[in-house]
N, C-alpha and C positions, 0 to 999 in steps of 0.2 A: 735425191733433195739435199742440195747442199743448204747449213745452215747458215756458218759463217767464217769467218777466221777465226781460232781459240789459240788463247795462248796463256804457257803455263813456265813456274819457272821452272832453271837450267837444273837445280838444284833442290831439298829441299833434307830438314830438321828429321823427317819422320821417314826418310826412304833409304832402303839398303841399297838399292840401283847408282847416285848419286846425292849422296849426305853432302849436306854443306859442311866447308872445310873447318877444323877446331876455332872459335873464338867470331865465326861469322855470324852473322844473326839476320843477314839480309844475300838475296839474292836478283842481282837484275838482270844477269844475261836470261832469255823467255827462250824456248821452243815451240812452236806454232806448226799447228795441223788444221786439216776444214772436215771438221767432220759431215761425218754422209749418215744421211735416215738409213737405221736399219730395219726397218717395223716392213718390210716386205719378204725379211728372210725369218719372224717370227708365224707369219702366214704355210700354212701345209703346201699348200699348192703357191711357188716360189714364183714371180714373173708373171703370173697369173694379170689376170682382169680382175679380182677380189684382192689380191693382192697389193695393186697398184689402187684399188675404193681403200685399202682400210691406210692408206699411209697417207693418202692425204684428205680423209675423214680424222685423223690427229693431229696431221703437221697444223688444218685448219682451220680446226674447232668445232666441223660439228660429226652429227650425233655416224655412228655405223652402219652401214648402210645393211639394208634390210636382206641381201643376200650372203648376209656374211654371217652365220651360227653363230650368235650370243646369249647367256642370260639375258630374261627380260626386264630384269632390273639391274644391266649393265650392256648398257644402250654405248655407251663409252667407250664399250673396251677393257676398261680400267683393274676389274676382276684378274680376263684372262691375264692382262700384261702382270698382274702383279706377285696372281696366281702361280703355286709350279706346275702351269700345263705343260703339256708334251712339246708344244712350240717350245717355250720358253726354251728348255732343259734343252731341246734339240740348237738352236740359235746360243748355245752357253756353253758346249760341247763344242760347238762349229768357231766359234768364238774363238776359243783356246787353242783348238786348230792347227785357225790359221797365225797364230801367235807362234806356234811351234815352227808351223809352215816358212815363216819368213827369218825368226832366226836360224833353219838349215841351210835356206838358201844364202843364208849373210856366209857363212860356212860356221854356226856353232852349234855344236849337237846339240840336239834337247831328245826328251825320254819324255814317254805315258805317265798315265797315271799308277800304273803298275809297279814304277818305278818308282814314285814317290812319295817317300817314309814317313809311315802314319807315326803322329805323333798325339797327347793329351792335348786338347787343346779348353780354352778357356769359353763358356759360350754365354754373348750376348745378343742382347735384343740391337735390329737395326739404331736402335734409338741411345744405346750404349747401358740400357736396363740390363742387370746380367738375369738369366734368366736362372729359376733351382731346381736342378735336376738332380736325384739321386745317382751314382754312382760317378767316375771319371768317362766323358766324352774325349772318345778317338775320331780323329779327321784328318785330311790331307791337302795339300795343294793338286794343282790337275799339271801340271809336268815340271820339270823338273833339266837343268842345263848339266846335259855329262860329263863337261869340264867345268873348270872356271870364266876368265875371259872377261864377261862382263860387271859383275862386283867388286870393286874402287876398297881400296885399304881403308877402315874403320878402327877405331883403338879402339872405341865405344866399347863394340859387339864381337872384337878382333876376328873381322871378318876381312878378306886382303883380296886379289884376284885371283886366287886358285877356289876359294870357298864359291860352292857350286847353290846356284838360285832356284829356288822354287817359286812358283808362279801359278796363283791362282786369281780363274778369270771369276768375274759377275757382271751380272745386268742385271739393270735395274729400272725400275719408267719410274717418270716423270710427276705423273696424276698419283695421289693420295683415292682408295678403291671408294672409301666415305663419301666425297663428295668434289671430287675431279677437280679437287687443286693443286696448284703448281707444287709439286714439293722441295724448298730452298735446301739449296746446297746439297740434293741428293748424291754430287759423287763423292762430294766428301765425307757424309756420313757413312757411305757402304765404306769406304778403303779404312776409314775408323774402323768400324765393324772388323772389318778383315785383320787389320792388325794389333785389335785386340784379341780375335780367335786364334790367330797363328802365328805370331811375330814371335813371341818369348817364345815360344816350343819350338821353334826352329831356329832361333839364334845359340839355347841351351840346345840342342842337338848337332850343330856348328853349319848349320846351314844359313844365308841368306832368303828373305822372304820376300814376296813384293805382288799387291793386290792387282790385276787387270781389273777394272772398274770402269766399264762403259754405262752411255744409260739408252732408252729409245728415242731419244734427240740426233746419237753418234758422235755423241762426244762423249771423249777418253776423260780420264783422270792425270793427272801430273805422272803416274807411275810407268803408264801405258806408252803414254807421249816418249818417254824416259829412256821405255824399254827400246820401242822400233829407232830411235835416235844412237839408242846403243849397237844394235844392231846394223842400222847403215854409217856407223864411223869402223863396227870391228870391216865389214866389207868394203868397204873403203883401203882401209891402212893393210888388207891380208889376200886383197883379192893383185895390185901391182907395185911389187916393190920401187921406193926414191934411194935411191944413193945410195951406201953401201949397205945387204944384205947380209942381217948373221942368224939365220935360226932361231930358236930360242927356245931348246932342245923340251920343255916342258911344256911349250903348247899344243894344241893339240895341230896333229898331222902339218907341224913346224917343215919338216926336210920338205913335206910335196911340198908345202904352199916356195919353200925355196929355190926348189926345183921348176917351179912353174914361173916364179922370176926368171930366173937364170938363163929359161929356157925365150922367154919374153926379148930378154936382152941382143940372146944372140940373134932370133929374129930381125930386131932390131939393126942390129948396127949389119947386119948381112943385107941387108936393102938401105945402107950408106952410100 
């Protein structure tokens, strides 16, 4: 179920994917997307009658149907959707897998979690409160680009187009468990939490970092939308060459793209 069209700034101060230019204070350009409900993915029986009932219940604000197993004190399903349930973990993994597939289909090679570098992270709660735990805490993102391509030049963190990008998916529920109240700025809160946890550590290790935050209404945070637009832009620029095409040997599969371009040109020439 579509909610409405959402717009996010094309560039942002805390983004490695599309940072603001030096001296730029605001970005008037916007990127738009239409959120789609992902409640059905959080049900074990996807596309089933139960999944449809759960989606409708959460979207229209009435209690969970009795056929859906929930705790006696969790009629809204908030405890399930906020907690580390198996369904939520599977949905998180599907989001990361879908982002990787979109990138690969756009010509950007991605690697899975096993290839993502492990770093010492700063552990904080979602609200920004630091959690005191003994010893170093290690963690890593979900996927990583095999080469550069996505990251623009960023002198502040010494990033450039050859810098590999680590992406970490996060799925947040829009209602609190305690009182079923809407969480204001839920995507912003989780994005900032992920940046505090990983961003500085990956910058020190020579990588860029981007949180892929989405919520149970299907809304995506700014960096997720920017990532999708970057993939679309890369696919558009590399699928068909326009004008004089001189391949950059440092670009992944540059010669292969050049040969495809030349083949298309010769095909077009033969049809004239």
